[in-house]
C-alpha atoms as one frame of an Amber mdcrd trajectory, in Angstrom:
protein
 -45.617  10.518 -20.227 -48.429  11.100 -22.810 -49.455  14.150 -23.640 -52.566
  14.347 -21.463 -50.200  13.217 -18.402 -47.892  15.854 -19.240 -50.378  18.575
 -19.333 -51.629  17.660 -15.817 -48.425  17.409 -14.047 -47.649  20.795 -15.633
 -50.614  22.201 -14.052 -50.203  20.311 -10.959 -46.552  22.020 -10.548 -47.882
  25.762 -11.771 -50.743  25.366  -9.260 -48.229  24.448  -6.244 -46.004  27.240
  -7.573 -48.733  29.369  -7.142 -49.486  28.070  -3.518 -45.806  28.995  -2.332
 -46.428  32.359  -3.748 -49.565  32.686  -1.360 -47.455  31.581   1.505 -44.211
  33.983   0.741 -46.575  36.566   0.221 -48.256  35.879   4.227 -44.825  35.010
   5.599 -41.993  36.917   3.641 -40.418  33.357   3.075 -40.657  30.226   1.055
 -39.736  28.108   4.027 -42.698  25.928   4.054 -42.690  23.581   7.479 -42.831
  19.767   7.003 -45.927  19.687   9.194 -48.333  22.453   7.925 -51.530  21.303
   8.659 -53.151  24.184   6.099 -51.587  22.716   3.097 -49.929  19.494   3.435
 -49.863  18.784  -0.289 -47.667  22.234  -0.256 -45.495  20.987   2.337 -44.872
  17.576   0.394 -44.171  19.383  -2.735 -41.593  21.803  -1.626 -39.765  18.580
   0.094 -40.136  17.182  -3.477 -38.835  20.122  -5.145 -35.760  20.080  -2.812
 -35.195  15.875  -3.583 -35.662  16.559  -7.328 -32.879  19.245  -7.306 -30.839
  17.336  -5.504 -31.106  14.517  -7.578 -30.786  15.901 -10.733 -34.227  15.463
 -12.055 -35.481  19.130 -12.144 -35.439  20.883 -15.056 -33.505  24.397 -15.411
 -36.401  26.345 -15.859 -38.176  25.009 -12.949 -35.169  25.466 -10.609 -35.226
  29.513 -12.399 -38.527  30.048 -11.117 -38.648  28.641  -7.725 -35.241  30.392
  -7.405 -36.848  33.535  -8.589 -39.249  33.343  -5.892 -36.650  33.060  -3.128
 -36.582  29.326  -2.782 -33.876  27.692  -1.053 -32.738  24.209  -2.118 -30.311
  23.633   0.407 -32.064  24.532   3.402 -33.768  21.378   4.405 -33.053  21.942
   8.325 -34.191  25.561   8.007 -37.736  24.725   6.987 -37.883  21.861   8.964
 -37.302  23.760  12.054 -39.660  27.017  11.372 -41.611  27.781  14.324 -45.485
  26.719  13.857 -47.484  29.534  14.345 -50.739  31.344  13.492 -49.733  32.538
  10.020 -49.395  28.972   9.022 -52.925  28.617   9.166 -53.523  29.937   5.682
 -56.289  29.388   3.899 -55.903  26.564   1.293 -55.912  27.986  -2.150 -59.129
  26.759  -4.093
């Protein structure tokens, strides 16, 4: 990555982390469903974080930030099965 690309990726990662915090604040958990109409980008990001950790491509610092929030890395079946409810229709962060 070039310096600008790295800063852009870091900014995007932190933005998604903030969106995950908002999701947890509204739902009480970090189990974003795979099909999350209010924020499909967050659902993809959550899946990507699990895959990166599983494949050894996540920094320890990022893993700690997610764990501190209560993120479950090995919960794929759990987060896929979270029932869709009105709580999942959260406003999209701007």
